[in-house]
Every structure is written in C-alpha cells, then in structure tokens.
VOSEFI-567431 format. One record per atom (N, C-alpha, C): residue number from 1; residue in one letter; chain; z, x, y. Coordinates in nm, 4 decimals, m for minus. Each point is the difference from the previous one (the first is absolute). Layout:
N
resi,resn,chain,c3,c1,c2
NUM,A,A,Z,X,Y
...
***
This chain:
96
resi,resn,chain,c3,c1,c2
1,X,A,0.1007,0.5811,0.0315
1,X,A,0.1106,m0.0333,m0.0716
1,X,A,0.1027,0.0061,0.0974
2,X,A,0.1033,m0.0873,m0.0324
2,X,A,0.1369,m0.0009,0.0755
2,X,A,0.1074,0.0993,m0.0361
3,X,A,0.0629,0.0514,0.0949
3,X,A,0.0990,0.0828,m0.0795
3,X,A,0.1408,m0.0817,m0.0527
4,X,A,0.0533,0.0402,m0.0821
4,X,A,0.0986,m0.0905,m0.0400
4,X,A,0.1119,m0.0302,0.0827
5,X,A,0.0460,m0.1316,0.0094
5,X,A,0.1034,m0.0059,0.0980
5,X,A,0.0887,m0.1132,m0.0725
6,X,A,0.1398,m0.0041,0.0569
6,X,A,0.0937,m0.0896,m0.0850
6,X,A,m0.0670,m0.1652,0.0241
7,X,A,m0.0535,m0.0275,0.1186
7,X,A,m0.0325,m0.1200,0.0276
7,X,A,m0.1228,m0.0779,m0.0875
8,X,A,m0.0734,0.1144,m0.0733
8,X,A,m0.1187,m0.0335,m0.0829
8,X,A,0.0547,m0.0323,m0.1350
9,X,A,0.1414,0.0351,m0.0412
9,X,A,0.0109,m0.0098,m0.1363
9,X,A,0.0187,m0.1632,m0.0549
10,X,A,m0.0346,m0.0137,m0.1148
10,X,A,m0.0026,m0.1294,m0.0445
10,X,A,m0.0967,m0.1121,0.0640
11,X,A,m0.0883,0.0422,0.0761
11,X,A,m0.0818,m0.0921,0.0632
11,X,A,m0.1166,m0.0573,m0.1016
12,X,A,m0.0560,0.0879,m0.0768
12,X,A,m0.0995,m0.0007,m0.0955
12,X,A,m0.1257,0.0811,0.0093
13,X,A,m0.1062,m0.0168,m0.0591
13,X,A,m0.0977,0.0999,0.0205
13,X,A,m0.0904,0.0079,0.1546
14,X,A,0.0266,m0.0651,0.0723
14,X,A,m0.0366,m0.0133,0.1299
14,X,A,0.1160,0.0039,0.0896
15,X,A,0.0291,0.1294,0.0512
15,X,A,0.1231,0.0156,0.0957
15,X,A,m0.0317,m0.0447,0.1359
16,X,A,m0.1093,0.0361,0.0536
16,X,A,m0.0406,m0.0579,0.1430
16,X,A,m0.1558,0.0103,0.0042
17,X,A,m0.0258,m0.0880,0.1161
17,X,A,m0.1382,0.0127,0.0378
17,X,A,m0.0138,0.0774,0.1294
18,X,A,m0.0604,0.1067,0.0168
18,X,A,0.0119,0.0768,0.1221
18,X,A,m0.1255,0.0142,0.0983
19,X,A,0.0281,m0.0395,0.1200
19,X,A,m0.1187,m0.0107,0.0826
19,X,A,0.0211,0.1071,0.1202
20,X,A,m0.1301,0.0729,0.0304
20,X,A,0.0037,0.0837,0.1258
20,X,A,0.0098,m0.0746,0.1286
21,X,A,0.0912,0.0535,0.0832
21,X,A,0.0083,m0.0826,0.1320
21,X,A,m0.0018,0.0898,0.1266
22,X,A,m0.0687,m0.0230,0.0963
22,X,A,0.0170,0.0680,0.1153
22,X,A,0.1396,m0.0243,0.0678
23,X,A,0.0463,m0.1423,m0.0104
23,X,A,0.1364,m0.0181,0.0389
23,X,A,0.0707,m0.1051,m0.1153
24,X,A,0.0892,0.0972,m0.0745
24,X,A,0.0515,m0.0791,m0.1072
24,X,A,0.0842,m0.1212,0.0323
25,X,A,0.0650,0.0086,0.1151
25,X,A,0.1142,m0.1017,0.0494
25,X,A,m0.0860,m0.1296,0.0206
26,X,A,m0.1044,0.0206,0.0947
26,X,A,m0.0681,m0.1018,0.0430
26,X,A,m0.0902,m0.0700,m0.1345
27,X,A,m0.0540,0.0719,m0.0932
27,X,A,m0.0431,m0.0575,m0.1087
27,X,A,0.0844,m0.0867,m0.0844
28,X,A,0.1329,0.0758,m0.0344
28,X,A,0.0977,m0.0886,m0.0537
28,X,A,0.0491,m0.1297,0.0593
29,X,A,0.0063,0.0101,0.1380
29,X,A,0.0303,m0.1216,0.0802
29,X,A,m0.0852,m0.0992,m0.0244
30,X,A,m0.1330,0.0406,0.0193
30,X,A,m0.1088,m0.0954,m0.0301
30,X,A,0.0097,m0.0669,m0.1455
31,X,A,m0.0140,0.0719,m0.0714
31,X,A,m0.0037,m0.0525,m0.1609
31,X,A,0.1322,m0.0679,m0.0315
32,X,A,0.1221,0.0318,0.0513
32,X,A,0.1072,m0.0642,m0.0212
32,X,A,m0.0141,m0.1438,0.0548
33,X,A,m0.0539,m0.0314,0.1188
33,X,A,m0.0241,m0.1322,0.0612
33,X,A,m0.0911,m0.0672,m0.0909
34,X,A,m0.1006,0.0619,m0.0376
34,X,A,m0.1181,m0.0740,m0.0853
34,X,A,0.0576,m0.0431,m0.1358
35,X,A,0.0827,0.0825,m0.0666
35,X,A,0.0559,m0.0153,m0.1606
35,X,A,0.1144,m0.0559,0.0100
36,X,A,0.0751,m0.0045,0.0892
36,X,A,0.1745,m0.0156,0.0102
36,X,A,0.0966,0.0852,m0.0934
37,X,A,m0.0818,0.1266,m0.0298
37,X,A,0.0899,0.0969,m0.0426
37,X,A,0.0725,0.0634,0.0940
38,X,A,0.1198,0.0512,m0.0090
38,X,A,0.0731,0.0564,0.1050
38,X,A,m0.0480,0.1526,m0.0100
39,X,A,0.0221,0.0518,0.1451
39,X,A,m0.0074,0.1608,0.0246
39,X,A,0.1175,0.0472,m0.0686
40,X,A,m0.0103,0.0871,m0.0915
40,X,A,0.1436,0.0523,m0.0608
40,X,A,0.0020,0.1440,0.0469
41,X,A,m0.0741,0.0817,0.0676
41,X,A,m0.0026,0.1099,0.0285
41,X,A,m0.1057,0.0264,0.1316
42,X,A,0.0640,0.0711,0.1064
42,X,A,m0.0928,0.0370,0.1032
42,X,A,0.0197,0.1203,0.0568
43,X,A,m0.1101,0.0897,0.0092
43,X,A,0.0362,0.1262,0.0481
43,X,A,m0.1589,0.0432,0.0496
44,X,A,0.0045,0.0803,0.0991
44,X,A,m0.1196,0.0363,0.0645
44,X,A,m0.1031,0.0508,m0.0889
45,X,A,0.0417,0.0570,m0.1193
45,X,A,m0.1041,0.0656,m0.0925
45,X,A,m0.0273,m0.1212,m0.1162
46,X,A,0.0875,m0.0839,m0.0096
46,X,A,m0.0275,m0.1086,m0.1177
46,X,A,0.0677,m0.1382,0.0224
47,X,A,m0.0379,m0.0961,m0.0594
47,X,A,0.0809,m0.1225,0.0218
47,X,A,m0.0283,m0.0705,m0.1417
48,X,A,0.1129,m0.0742,m0.0453
48,X,A,m0.0401,m0.0654,m0.1227
48,X,A,0.0497,m0.1458,m0.0138
49,X,A,m0.0694,m0.0955,m0.0909
49,X,A,0.0348,m0.1354,m0.0025
49,X,A,0.0358,m0.0103,m0.1329
50,X,A,0.0932,m0.1113,m0.0436
50,X,A,0.0310,m0.0086,m0.1304
50,X,A,0.0857,m0.1301,m0.0261
51,X,A,m0.0406,m0.0641,m0.0963
51,X,A,0.0705,m0.1137,m0.0552
51,X,A,0.1057,0.0628,m0.1130
52,X,A,0.1325,m0.0560,0.0030
52,X,A,0.0908,0.0841,m0.0968
52,X,A,m0.0675,m0.0155,m0.1375
53,X,A,0.0040,0.1098,m0.0888
53,X,A,m0.0555,m0.0249,m0.1339
53,X,A,m0.1374,0.0342,m0.0096
54,X,A,m0.0764,0.0008,0.1034
54,X,A,m0.1541,0.0182,0.0235
54,X,A,m0.0353,0.1233,0.0232
55,X,A,m0.1181,0.0415,m0.0253
55,X,A,m0.0331,0.1389,0.0511
55,X,A,m0.0293,m0.0048,0.1592
56,X,A,0.0001,0.1396,0.0577
56,X,A,m0.0199,0.0168,0.1244
56,X,A,m0.1143,m0.0089,0.0464
57,X,A,m0.0336,m0.0351,0.1207
57,X,A,m0.1172,0.0038,0.0823
57,X,A,0.0311,0.1035,0.1056
58,X,A,m0.0640,0.1181,m0.0030
58,X,A,0.0345,0.1044,0.1141
58,X,A,m0.1085,0.0434,0.0725
59,X,A,0.0234,0.0340,0.1320
59,X,A,m0.0884,0.0397,0.0998
59,X,A,0.0214,0.1327,0.0326
60,X,A,m0.0750,0.0890,m0.0165
60,X,A,0.0272,0.1536,0.0142
60,X,A,m0.1013,0.0477,0.1218
61,X,A,0.0531,0.0787,0.0977
61,X,A,m0.0649,0.0324,0.1241
61,X,A,m0.0893,0.0990,m0.0457
62,X,A,m0.1319,m0.0320,0.0560
62,X,A,m0.1024,0.1145,m0.0093
62,X,A,m0.0588,0.0332,0.1429
63,X,A,m0.0738,0.0986,0.0228
63,X,A,m0.0526,0.0378,0.1407
63,X,A,m0.1301,m0.0322,0.0301
64,X,A,m0.0782,m0.0607,m0.0974
64,X,A,m0.1323,m0.0375,0.0372
64,X,A,m0.0119,m0.1514,m0.0555
65,X,A,m0.0762,m0.0724,0.0870
65,X,A,m0.0555,m0.1494,m0.0394
65,X,A,m0.0786,m0.0048,m0.1201
66,X,A,0.0131,m0.1009,m0.0684
66,X,A,m0.0748,m0.0277,m0.1357
66,X,A,m0.1569,m0.0257,0.0492
67,X,A,m0.0846,0.0505,m0.0638
67,X,A,m0.1481,m0.0028,0.0343
67,X,A,m0.0742,m0.0585,m0.1053
68,X,A,0.0477,m0.0298,m0.1204
68,X,A,m0.0541,m0.0744,m0.1010
68,X,A,0.0591,m0.1056,m0.0583
69,X,A,m0.0466,m0.1066,m0.0765
69,X,A,0.0813,m0.0913,m0.0488
69,X,A,0.0986,0.0518,m0.0996
70,X,A,0.1229,m0.0798,0.0081
70,X,A,0.0951,0.0437,m0.0961
70,X,A,m0.0362,m0.0401,m0.1346
71,X,A,0.0440,0.1010,m0.1086
71,X,A,m0.0155,m0.0394,m0.1334
71,X,A,0.1030,m0.0996,m0.0414
72,X,A,0.1213,m0.0031,0.0604
72,X,A,0.1110,m0.0958,m0.0362
72,X,A,0.0153,m0.0664,0.1429
73,X,A,0.0450,m0.1383,m0.0422
73,X,A,0.0290,m0.0888,0.1113
73,X,A,0.0833,m0.0993,m0.0497
74,X,A,0.0665,m0.0779,0.0907
74,X,A,0.0984,m0.0972,m0.0456
74,X,A,m0.0817,m0.1393,0.0227
75,X,A,0.0273,m0.0762,m0.1136
75,X,A,m0.0435,m0.1521,m0.0097
75,X,A,0.1144,m0.0850,0.0352
76,X,A,m0.0286,m0.0883,0.0970
76,X,A,0.1236,m0.0969,0.0200
76,X,A,m0.0586,m0.1249,m0.0720
77,X,A,0.1003,m0.0592,m0.0733
77,X,A,m0.0143,m0.1352,m0.0466
77,X,A,0.0508,m0.0926,0.1036
78,X,A,m0.0764,m0.0802,0.0698
78,X,A,0.0185,m0.0937,0.1203
78,X,A,m0.0897,m0.1090,0.0067
79,X,A,0.0456,m0.0966,0.0341
79,X,A,m0.0920,m0.1145,0.0492
79,X,A,m0.0373,m0.0065,0.1454
80,X,A,0.0637,0.1121,0.0695
80,X,A,m0.0390,0.0020,0.1328
80,X,A,m0.1225,0.0602,0.0271
81,X,A,m0.0919,m0.0881,0.0653
81,X,A,m0.1279,0.0365,0.0096
81,X,A,m0.0305,0.0882,0.1303
82,X,A,0.1033,0.0164,0.0788
82,X,A,0.0069,0.0781,0.1154
82,X,A,0.0413,0.1418,m0.0074
83,X,A,0.0137,0.0480,m0.1230
83,X,A,0.0272,0.1414,m0.0343
83,X,A,m0.0889,0.0954,0.1030
84,X,A,0.0638,0.1063,0.0341
84,X,A,m0.0823,0.1155,0.0724
84,X,A,m0.1025,0.0643,m0.0901
85,X,A,m0.1022,0.0266,0.0436
85,X,A,m0.0856,0.0787,m0.1005
85,X,A,0.0440,0.1334,m0.0425
86,X,A,0.0651,0.0705,0.1058
86,X,A,0.0629,0.1270,0.0111
86,X,A,0.1047,0.0231,0.0506
87,X,A,0.0720,0.1048,m0.0432
87,X,A,0.1366,0.0226,0.0733
87,X,A,m0.0413,0.0892,0.1126
88,X,A,0.1080,0.0374,0.0788
88,X,A,m0.0025,0.0824,0.1262
88,X,A,m0.0808,0.1282,m0.0159
89,X,A,m0.0259,0.0428,m0.1301
89,X,A,m0.0585,0.1501,0.0025
89,X,A,m0.1363,m0.0159,m0.0860
90,X,A,m0.0384,m0.1402,m0.0030
90,X,A,m0.1337,m0.0331,m0.0608
90,X,A,0.0020,m0.0203,m0.1402
91,X,A,0.1197,0.0093,m0.0648
91,X,A,m0.0108,m0.0240,m0.1657
91,X,A,m0.0379,m0.1273,m0.0291
92,X,A,m0.0797,m0.0264,m0.0993
92,X,A,m0.0412,m0.1373,m0.0270
92,X,A,0.1156,m0.0691,m0.0553
93,X,A,0.0061,m0.1272,0.0276
93,X,A,0.0890,m0.1277,m0.0382
93,X,A,m0.0674,m0.1066,m0.0899
94,X,A,0.0163,0.0059,m0.1355
94,X,A,m0.0438,m0.1138,m0.0713
94,X,A,0.0916,m0.0847,m0.0489
95,X,A,m0.0285,m0.1271,0.0429
95,X,A,0.0645,m0.1149,m0.0442
95,X,A,m0.0679,m0.0910,m0.1235
96,X,A,0.0779,m0.0449,m0.0869
96,X,A,m0.0405,m0.0677,m0.1125
96,X,A,0.0459,m0.1492,m0.0054
***
C-alpha cells in the first residue's frame, strides 16, 4: 500500500503502478523512451513517469535483482514488431 501523498489525490482507484528497480533512473529513462511518457521525478531511490491526469508509474530502488517472473508487467499497445523482449533489468515487455 502506498502512503498518502498529495500527488495521488483525485487519480482514482489505482494511484500508481510500482516496480522494483536496481537503478530507478535508468529504468525510468528506458520506459520513458519506449512509452513516450515523461520522467516527472528522478532521485537515486526512485523515479516516476506520468502523463497529466493519469496514474503514476514508479520505480523504487531495491538491493537485490529479481529472480522470478514478475506478477505485474506493463503491456504496450504498439504496431512496432521490434519491441525489446525485456527491459535493462530483465522485466518482461509484452506488446499487443
């Protein structure tokens, strides 16, 4: 559960999709380029993407790499058949 913050007010039932990251800044930059969403916050411990009026996509620093398939992943709606299969930290990328 996310702690209450002013930026989460009025967004709706899903305030943010939060992902573990060894390097939050690098993950945010990778996903920003892939999705076209702007990086709205960047800090060594976290980084965020957000389109105005929509929920946040947040990357939070963790100390150990992932070892199992993620239960949650982003699905990109794209006609681009050259999408990478994983991001720099091995998280699956699904395209539709």
